[in-house]
N, CA, C and O of each residue as an XYZ file, in Angstrom:
644
protein
N     -17.692    -45.358      6.050
C     -17.463    -44.588      4.847
C     -18.591    -43.581      4.614
O     -18.350    -42.448      4.198
N     -19.837    -44.015      4.890
C     -20.965    -43.116      4.733
C     -20.849    -41.923      5.675
O     -21.189    -40.801      5.301
N     -20.376    -42.158      6.883
C     -20.255    -41.083      7.873
C     -19.260    -40.037      7.400
O     -19.506    -38.837      7.524
N     -18.127    -40.495      6.853
C     -17.125    -39.551      6.348
C     -17.687    -38.754      5.180
O     -17.493    -37.541      5.102
N     -18.388    -39.435      4.266
C     -18.978    -38.759      3.112
C     -19.995    -37.703      3.565
O     -19.992    -36.583      3.056
N     -20.850    -38.053      4.504
C     -21.856    -37.108      5.009
C     -21.184    -35.944      5.718
O     -21.602    -34.798      5.550
N     -20.141    -36.217      6.513
C     -19.423    -35.144      7.209
C     -18.777    -34.186      6.217
O     -18.825    -32.972      6.415
N     -18.178    -34.708      5.159
C     -17.550    -33.861      4.135
C     -18.611    -33.021      3.429
O     -18.397    -31.830      3.201
N     -19.735    -33.611      3.085
C     -20.803    -32.877      2.394
C     -21.376    -31.765      3.276
O     -21.581    -30.643      2.812
N     -21.633    -32.079      4.541
C     -22.186    -31.074      5.457
C     -21.193    -29.941      5.665
O     -21.574    -28.771      5.619
N     -19.922    -30.269      5.892
C     -18.931    -29.217      6.119
C     -18.732    -28.369      4.872
O     -18.554    -27.157      4.993
N     -18.755    -28.958      3.675
C     -18.601    -28.155      2.455
C     -19.804    -27.241      2.264
O     -19.652    -26.111      1.801
N     -21.001    -27.716      2.615
C     -22.192    -26.874      2.528
C     -22.093    -25.697      3.496
O     -22.400    -24.564      3.125
N     -21.671    -25.955      4.724
C     -21.538    -24.897      5.729
C     -20.510    -23.873      5.286
O     -20.766    -22.671      5.358
N     -19.341    -24.330      4.827
C     -18.295    -23.398      4.406
C     -18.711    -22.590      3.184
O     -18.394    -21.403      3.101
N     -19.403    -23.193      2.249
C     -19.823    -22.444      1.059
C     -20.907    -21.439      1.404
O     -20.930    -20.349      0.832
N     -21.806    -21.773      2.323
C     -22.843    -20.802      2.691
C     -22.244    -19.635      3.451
O     -22.712    -18.506      3.304
N     -21.208    -19.880      4.271
C     -20.535    -18.785      4.969
C     -19.790    -17.901      3.992
O     -19.782    -16.680      4.144
N     -19.172    -18.490      3.004
C     -18.411    -17.715      2.031
C     -19.336    -16.833      1.210
O     -18.954    -15.721      0.845
N     -20.537    -17.296      0.910
C     -21.463    -16.503      0.120
C     -22.010    -15.322      0.901
O     -22.395    -14.322      0.296
N     -22.060    -15.404      2.225
C     -22.626    -14.320      3.009
C     -21.576    -13.272      3.381
O     -21.898    -12.321      4.093
N     -20.353    -13.414      2.930
C     -19.276    -12.481      3.254
C     -19.536    -11.139      2.582
O     -19.819    -11.079      1.386
N     -19.441    -10.085      3.342
C     -19.612     -8.744      2.801
C     -18.301     -8.288      2.170
O     -17.265     -8.921      2.372
N     -18.336     -7.206      1.416
C     -17.149     -6.734      0.707
C     -16.385     -5.652      1.474
O     -15.511     -5.003      0.898
N     -16.688     -5.444      2.742
C     -16.027     -4.409      3.535
C     -14.696     -4.934      4.050
O     -14.636     -5.977      4.700
N     -13.625     -4.195      3.752
C     -12.289     -4.567      4.216
C     -12.000     -3.923      5.567
O     -11.543     -4.588      6.497
N     -12.269     -2.632      5.668
C     -12.034     -1.926      6.931
C     -13.030     -0.787      7.073
O     -13.612     -0.318      6.095
N     -13.211     -0.355      8.311
C     -14.117      0.753      8.598
C     -13.541      1.571      9.749
O     -13.030      1.017     10.723
N     -13.629      2.890      9.628
C     -13.178      3.796     10.677
C     -14.305      4.768     10.979
O     -14.956      5.287     10.072
N     -14.527      5.006     12.260
C     -15.596      5.908     12.693
C     -14.993      7.241     13.121
O     -13.896      7.290     13.678
N     -15.722      8.315     12.856
C     -15.291      9.657     13.218
C     -16.449     10.395     13.867
O     -17.613     10.154     13.547
N     -16.115     11.298     14.784
C     -17.128     12.208     15.297
C     -16.475     13.551     15.578
O     -15.284     13.641     15.875
N     -17.304     14.605     15.474
C     -16.803     15.969     15.576
C     -17.928     16.875     16.044
O     -19.060     16.780     15.571
N     -17.597     17.755     16.982
C     -18.583     18.738     17.426
C     -18.604     19.907     16.451
O     -17.559     20.357     15.983
N     -19.793     20.390     16.153
C     -19.984     21.595     15.350
C     -20.535     22.654     16.289
O     -21.604     22.480     16.873
N     -19.803     23.750     16.432
C     -20.173     24.804     17.365
C     -20.567     26.032     16.575
O     -19.880     26.419     15.630
N     -21.662     26.638     16.959
C     -22.114     27.863     16.299
C     -21.179     29.009     16.647
O     -20.900     29.251     17.821
N     -20.693     29.716     15.629
C     -19.777     30.830     15.841
C     -20.485     32.148     16.054
O     -19.848     33.143     16.401
N     -21.784     32.176     15.854
C     -22.569     33.396     16.012
C     -23.330     33.317     17.327
O     -24.038     32.344     17.585
N     -23.183     34.337     18.152
C     -23.914     34.389     19.415
C     -25.322     34.894     19.147
O     -25.501     35.945     18.531
N     -26.301     34.168     19.595
C     -27.696     34.542     19.402
C     -28.189     35.202     20.687
O     -27.979     34.689     21.787
N     -28.847     36.352     20.525
C     -29.363     37.092     21.685
C     -30.879     37.129     21.637
O     -31.487     37.094     20.567
N     -31.485     37.202     22.839
C     -32.939     37.324     22.897
C     -33.329     38.790     22.740
O     -32.471     39.629     22.463
N     -34.614     39.112     22.915
C     -35.108     40.481     22.728
C     -34.510     41.469     23.725
O     -34.473     42.668     23.452
N     -34.041     40.985     24.878
C     -33.463     41.856     25.897
C     -31.945     41.986     25.760
O     -31.309     42.627     26.597
N     -31.349     41.386     24.715
C     -29.911     41.468     24.513
C     -29.120     40.424     25.263
O     -27.890     40.433     25.220
N     -29.801     39.523     25.951
C     -29.108     38.464     26.680
C     -28.665     37.379     25.686
O     -29.452     36.925     24.856
N     -27.397     36.975     25.786
C     -26.880     35.936     24.900
C     -27.457     34.591     25.323
O     -27.385     34.194     26.486
N     -28.026     33.909     24.345
C     -28.608     32.595     24.600
C     -27.552     31.543     24.279
O     -26.858     31.632     23.266
N     -27.443     30.563     25.139
C     -26.466     29.495     24.922
C     -26.879     28.600     23.772
O     -28.065     28.351     23.550
N     -25.908     28.131     23.063
C     -26.198     27.179     21.999
C     -25.488     25.869     22.321
O     -24.377     25.857     22.850
N     -26.143     24.789     21.997
C     -25.536     23.489     22.256
C     -24.859     22.994     20.979
O     -25.410     23.133     19.888
N     -23.684     22.426     21.115
C     -23.005     21.930     19.918
C     -23.670     20.666     19.378
O     -24.200     19.855     20.137
N     -23.634     20.517     18.070
C     -24.089     19.292     17.419
C     -22.892     18.362     17.298
O     -21.765     18.818     17.106
N     -23.127     17.081     17.408
C     -22.061     16.111     17.187
C     -22.362     15.359     15.901
O     -23.361     14.647     15.799
N     -21.489     15.529     14.930
C     -21.624     14.818     13.661
C     -20.881     13.494     13.770
O     -19.793     13.427     14.342
N     -21.473     12.446     13.220
C     -20.863     11.126     13.240
C     -20.897     10.563     11.818
O     -21.904     10.672     11.118
N     -19.774      9.957     11.404
C     -19.723      9.328     10.103
C     -18.657      8.238     10.098
O     -17.836      8.143     11.010
N     -18.691      7.425      9.054
C     -17.737      6.338      8.878
C     -17.078      6.477      7.511
O     -17.686      6.981      6.567
N     -15.841      6.029      7.415
C     -15.186      5.858      6.126
C     -14.917      4.364      6.002
O     -14.267      3.767      6.860
N     -15.423      3.766      4.924
C     -15.340      2.325      4.735
C     -14.554      2.029      3.464
O     -14.773      2.654      2.427
N     -13.641      1.073      3.556
C     -12.921      0.595      2.376
C     -13.528     -0.734      1.961
O     -13.669     -1.646      2.775
N     -13.890     -0.837      0.676
C     -14.508     -2.053      0.155
C     -13.705     -2.612     -1.011
O     -13.015     -1.882     -1.723
N     -13.812     -3.929     -1.186
C     -13.197     -4.576     -2.339
C     -13.933     -4.139     -3.592
O     -15.164     -4.116     -3.617
N     -13.194     -3.796     -4.621
C     -13.814     -3.426     -5.888
C     -14.612     -2.141     -5.779
O     -14.330     -1.285     -4.941
N     -15.609     -2.022     -6.637
C     -16.399     -0.794     -6.685
C     -17.847     -1.004     -6.249
O     -18.662     -0.087     -6.358
N     -18.175     -2.198     -5.759
C     -19.544     -2.478     -5.352
C     -19.901     -1.728     -4.074
O     -19.153     -1.754     -3.096
N     -21.054     -1.058     -4.094
C     -21.533     -0.277     -2.951
C     -21.839     -1.204     -1.782
O     -22.487     -2.234     -1.969
N     -21.378     -0.853     -0.560
C     -21.704     -1.690      0.604
C     -23.197     -1.604      0.937
O     -23.801     -0.537      0.824
N     -23.773     -2.703      1.338
C     -25.201     -2.769      1.665
C     -25.360     -2.731      3.181
O     -25.480     -3.769      3.831
N     -25.359     -1.522      3.730
C     -25.501     -1.321      5.172
C     -26.868     -0.710      5.408
O     -27.233      0.267      4.754
N     -27.634     -1.278      6.343
C     -28.964     -0.718      6.590
C     -29.096     -0.012      7.931
O     -30.031      0.768      8.113
N     -28.188     -0.260      8.882
C     -28.213      0.488     10.135
C     -26.847      0.430     10.805
O     -26.044     -0.469     10.552
N     -26.607      1.415     11.669
C     -25.353      1.514     12.405
C     -25.692      1.784     13.863
O     -26.455      2.699     14.173
N     -25.121      0.984     14.753
C     -25.254      1.206     16.191
C     -23.985      1.921     16.642
O     -22.888      1.376     16.524
N     -24.133      3.143     17.159
C     -22.983      3.966     17.550
C     -23.183      4.357     18.998
O     -23.942      5.281     19.292
N     -22.507      3.660     19.919
C     -22.570      3.922     21.356
C     -24.000      3.946     21.885
O     -24.386      4.879     22.588
N     -24.791      2.921     21.549
C     -26.135      2.779     22.089
C     -27.216      3.533     21.349
O     -28.370      3.534     21.779
N     -26.872      4.173     20.249
C     -27.876      4.864     19.441
C     -27.905      4.233     18.058
O     -26.875      3.809     17.532
N     -29.096      4.175     17.477
C     -29.267      3.571     16.156
C     -29.305      4.691     15.119
O     -30.066      5.651     15.246
N     -28.473      4.549     14.096
C     -28.391      5.549     13.040
C     -28.747      4.926     11.695
O     -28.491      3.748     11.445
N     -29.340      5.746     10.842
C     -29.623      5.358      9.474
C     -28.467      5.852      8.611
O     -28.100      7.024      8.694
N     -27.881      4.979      7.778
C     -26.738      5.398      6.969
C     -27.143      6.024      5.634
O     -28.140      5.638      5.025
N     -26.348      6.996      5.199
C     -26.457      7.568      3.863
C     -25.073      7.390      3.237
O     -24.117      8.046      3.651
N     -24.963      6.516      2.253
C     -23.667      6.090      1.720
C     -23.359      6.802      0.413
O     -24.190      6.839     -0.494
N     -22.146      7.375      0.320
C     -21.711      8.019     -0.924
C     -20.271      7.619     -1.221
O     -19.459      7.419     -0.318
N     -19.985      7.509     -2.506
C     -18.666      7.090     -2.954
C     -17.688      8.263     -2.899
O     -18.055      9.402     -3.184
N     -16.442      7.973     -2.530
C     -15.373      8.969     -2.522
C     -14.430      8.642     -3.674
O     -14.061      7.482     -3.860
N     -14.036      9.654     -4.450
C     -13.258      9.392     -5.654
C     -11.836      9.926     -5.611
O     -10.991      9.471     -6.383
N     -11.549     10.870     -4.739
C     -10.205     11.443     -4.681
C      -9.505     10.950     -3.427
O     -10.082     10.961     -2.340
N      -8.257     10.518     -3.580
C      -7.503      9.975     -2.456
C      -6.191     10.721     -2.306
O      -5.660     11.168     -3.323
N      -5.640     10.888     -1.148
C      -6.193     10.467      0.138
C      -7.321     11.395      0.588
O      -7.419     12.535      0.135
N      -8.154     10.900      1.468
C      -9.269     11.657      2.033
C      -8.778     12.317      3.315
O      -8.256     11.644      4.205
N      -8.943     13.629      3.410
C      -8.622     14.357      4.642
C      -9.920     14.564      5.403
O     -10.809     15.276      4.936
N     -10.036     13.949      6.569
C     -11.284     14.024      7.327
C     -11.287     15.161      8.333
O     -12.352     15.537      8.823
N     -10.140     15.714      8.650
C     -10.024     16.791      9.634
C      -8.768     16.596     10.455
O      -7.897     15.800     10.103
N      -8.680     17.334     11.559
C      -7.531     17.217     12.461
C      -7.935     16.416     13.687
O      -8.987     16.654     14.279
N      -7.084     15.461     14.062
C      -7.348     14.643     15.242
C      -7.310     15.520     16.487
O      -6.416     16.354     16.631
N      -8.258     15.339     17.373
C      -8.308     16.110     18.597
C      -7.151     15.734     19.528
O      -6.673     16.575     20.290
N      -6.705     14.492     19.472
C      -5.665     14.011     20.378
C      -4.314     14.680     20.152
O      -3.595     14.952     21.113
N      -3.958     14.950     18.889
C      -2.633     15.518     18.627
C      -2.618     16.650     17.600
O      -1.552     17.201     17.328
N      -3.750     17.011     17.028
C      -3.826     18.117     16.082
C      -3.315     17.805     14.683
O      -3.257     18.698     13.837
N      -2.946     16.557     14.425
C      -2.438     16.170     13.105
C      -3.595     15.831     12.177
O      -4.679     15.450     12.620
N      -3.339     15.980     10.862
C      -4.351     15.642      9.868
C      -4.680     14.159      9.921
O      -3.798     13.315     10.082
N      -5.957     13.859      9.783
C      -6.414     12.473      9.693
C      -6.674     12.191      8.219
O      -7.672     12.650      7.664
N      -5.787     11.442      7.587
C      -5.891     11.134      6.163
C      -6.097      9.639      5.987
O      -5.531      8.828      6.720
N      -6.922      9.287      5.000
C      -7.207      7.882      4.707
C      -7.006      7.671      3.211
O      -7.457      8.471      2.391
N      -6.328      6.591      2.871
C      -6.190      6.216      1.468
C      -6.623      4.761      1.322
O      -6.932      4.091      2.308
N      -6.642      4.285      0.092
C      -7.098      2.923     -0.173
C      -6.086      2.171     -1.017
O      -5.222      2.769     -1.658
N      -6.202      0.877     -1.007
C      -5.355      0.034     -1.849
C      -5.864      0.081     -3.286
O      -7.051      0.314     -3.516
N      -4.973     -0.140     -4.257
C      -5.418     -0.147     -5.665
C      -6.529     -1.175     -5.892
O      -6.464     -2.301     -5.400
N      -7.544     -0.763     -6.644
C      -8.664     -1.645     -6.955
C      -9.800     -1.580     -5.960
O     -10.876     -2.116     -6.224
N      -9.592     -0.936     -4.819
C     -10.643     -0.801     -3.818
C     -11.233      0.596     -3.868
O     -10.699      1.476     -4.544
N     -12.322      0.800     -3.164
C     -12.976      2.113     -3.135
C     -13.320      2.483     -1.707
O     -13.638      1.627     -0.882
N     -13.247      3.794     -1.427
C     -13.665      4.316     -0.123
C     -15.080      4.854     -0.242
O     -15.477      5.402     -1.270
N     -15.833      4.681      0.843
C     -17.216      5.149      0.918
C     -17.382      5.944      2.202
O     -16.876      5.552      3.254
N     -18.090      7.062      2.114
C     -18.423      7.848      3.302
C     -19.844      7.491      3.704
O     -20.758      7.505      2.880
N     -20.018      7.171      4.985
C     -21.333      6.800      5.505
C     -21.742      7.869      6.511
O     -21.272      7.872      7.649
N     -22.621      8.778      6.085
C     -23.167      9.806      6.975
C     -24.243      9.162      7.834
O     -25.022      8.342      7.349
N     -24.287      9.530      9.104
C     -25.223      8.899     10.035
C     -26.279      9.887     10.499
O     -25.959     10.994     10.931
N     -27.543      9.481     10.406
C     -28.675     10.265     10.882
C     -29.316      9.490     12.026
O     -29.659      8.317     11.875
N     -29.477     10.152     13.176
C     -30.042      9.492     14.349
C     -31.437      8.972     14.045
O     -32.300      9.695     13.547
N     -31.634      7.688     14.360
C     -32.926      7.051     14.135
C     -33.647      6.796     15.453
O     -34.831      7.104     15.589
N     -32.922      6.225     16.434
C     -33.534      5.893     17.722
C     -32.445      5.640     18.752
O     -31.280      5.431     18.414
N     -32.847      5.664     20.001
C     -31.949      5.287     21.084
C     -32.327      3.881     21.506
O     -33.475      3.619     21.865
N     -31.363      2.978     21.463
C     -31.595      1.573     21.776
C     -30.925      1.261     23.110
O     -29.709      1.079     23.171
N     -31.723      1.200     24.181
C     -31.169      0.953     25.513
C     -30.703     -0.492     25.687
O     -29.940     -0.786     26.607
N     -31.152     -1.393     24.817
C     -30.712     -2.787     24.924
C     -29.311     -2.981     24.366
O     -28.643     -3.964     24.687
N     -28.864     -2.045     23.530
C     -27.526     -2.137     22.934
C     -26.585     -1.282     23.765
O     -26.466     -0.078     23.539
N     -25.917     -1.905     24.726
C     -25.063     -1.170     25.657
C     -23.606     -1.295     25.254
O     -23.239     -2.126     24.424
N     -22.794     -0.458     25.856
C     -21.357     -0.536     25.615
C     -20.884      0.556     24.674
O     -21.666      1.347     24.148
N     -19.613      0.568     24.490
C     -19.001      1.594     23.649
C     -18.549      0.967     22.345
O     -17.382      1.065     21.966
N     -19.474      0.329     21.669
C     -19.167     -0.304     20.399
C     -19.877      0.401     19.261
O     -20.903      1.059     19.436
N     -19.286      0.233     18.086
C     -19.911      0.693     16.858
C     -20.073     -0.548     15.989
O     -19.101     -1.242     15.691
N     -21.307     -0.817     15.586
C     -21.598     -2.028     14.827
C     -22.380     -1.664     13.573
O     -23.366     -0.929     13.632
N     -21.926     -2.189     12.434
C     -22.633     -2.039     11.163
C     -23.465     -3.284     10.941
O     -23.020     -4.388     11.256
N     -24.655     -3.129     10.408
C     -25.452     -4.281     10.009
C     -25.910     -4.073      8.579
O     -26.139     -2.947      8.136
N     -26.036     -5.175      7.873
C     -26.478     -5.092      6.482
C     -26.772     -6.464      5.931
O     -26.848     -7.451      6.663
N     -26.937     -6.505      4.608
C     -27.254     -7.740      3.911
C     -26.176     -7.981      2.854
O     -25.835     -7.081      2.088
N     -25.651     -9.192      2.821
C     -24.710     -9.604      1.780
C     -25.113    -10.993      1.321
O     -25.228    -11.910      2.134
N     -25.326    -11.153      0.036
C     -25.745    -12.438     -0.547
C     -26.993    -12.989      0.123
O     -27.117    -14.194      0.338
N     -27.912    -12.094      0.449
C     -29.183    -12.513      1.035
C     -29.131    -12.858      2.510
O     -30.124    -13.333      3.063
N     -27.990    -12.631      3.168
C     -27.873    -12.959      4.592
C     -27.414    -11.736      5.370
O     -26.641    -10.919      4.870
N     -27.901    -11.623      6.600
C     -27.535    -10.501      7.465
C     -26.120    -10.665      7.989
O     -25.705    -11.766      8.352
N     -25.370     -9.541      8.024
C     -24.044     -9.572      8.635
C     -23.944     -8.455      9.669
O     -24.665     -7.459      9.609
N     -23.033     -8.647     10.617
C     -22.726     -7.672     11.658
C     -21.217     -7.456     11.625
O     -20.459     -8.422     11.540
N     -20.774     -6.217     11.691
C     -19.339     -5.928     11.699
C     -19.058     -4.875     12.754
O     -19.697     -3.823     12.767
N     -18.103     -5.148     13.642
C     -17.717     -4.199     14.681
C     -16.614     -3.295     14.156
O     -15.636     -3.765     13.576
N     -16.781     -1.986     14.366
C     -15.776     -0.995     13.967
C     -14.887     -0.751     15.179
O     -15.366     -0.374     16.249
N     -13.598     -0.968     15.001
C     -12.676     -0.868     16.136
C     -11.973      0.475     16.220
O     -11.520      0.860     17.298
N     -11.870      1.203     15.105
C     -11.158      2.485     15.100
C     -12.160      3.623     15.191
O     -13.013      3.785     14.318
N     -12.049      4.412     16.260
C     -12.911      5.575     16.469
C     -12.006      6.774     16.710
O     -11.100      6.718     17.541
N     -12.253      7.860     15.979
C     -11.401      9.018     16.081
C     -12.245     10.284     16.294
O     -13.177     10.561     15.537
N     -11.898     11.038     17.335
C     -12.554     12.331     17.547
C     -11.711     13.390     16.845
O     -10.489     13.432     16.984
N     -12.395     14.239     16.090
C     -11.720     15.314     15.379
C     -11.943     16.627     16.117
O     -12.886     16.765     16.896
N     -11.050     17.599     15.859
C     -11.180     18.909     16.496
C     -12.517     19.537     16.121
O     -13.015     19.347     15.011
N     -13.086     20.281     17.050
C     -14.377     20.930     16.822
C     -14.271     21.929     15.685
O     -13.222     22.527     15.446
N     -15.383     22.089     14.996
C     -15.449     23.031     13.882
C     -16.427     24.132     14.243
O     -17.543     23.863     14.688
N     -16.007     25.362     14.052
C     -16.889     26.496     14.336
C     -17.531     26.935     13.029
O     -16.850     27.198     12.038
N     -18.846     27.008     13.049
C     -19.567     27.420     11.845
C     -20.158     28.801     12.048
O     -20.493     29.194     13.165
N     -20.278     29.514     10.974
C     -20.738     30.901     11.051
C     -22.201     31.067     10.987
O     -22.698     32.192     11.043
């Protein structure tokens, strides 16, 4: 009888501690897009200098309720990014046109939930983190969590002036 009681107590403690560390993120989608300079830059001799495109990376996250997600870093294909999180208030969100088919990429949320845009700033290159995964890390209820983002979408390049 003591063994059953101890097993029930230990399992209830484990399950309650796991439940407390659950983050409020329901889903996450990653996006990336090349930004190409539309102005040709020339040197003093009139020779056009090549410009390299920038690749912007960001996430759209749906969370339960209105509580801001607590994300402290994002691993995006072997690079570590620092997140800048801002709330989105108008739905649906149009993120751009998908490169695969040219259709609009729109995201909406369920009633009572909120969407958040997570802008990513390159922090470091982590050679130990290999593979083509996107992983969010953060703190929920005082415990670290890791979440893999499965949806990645490339958007059509944007030309800037």
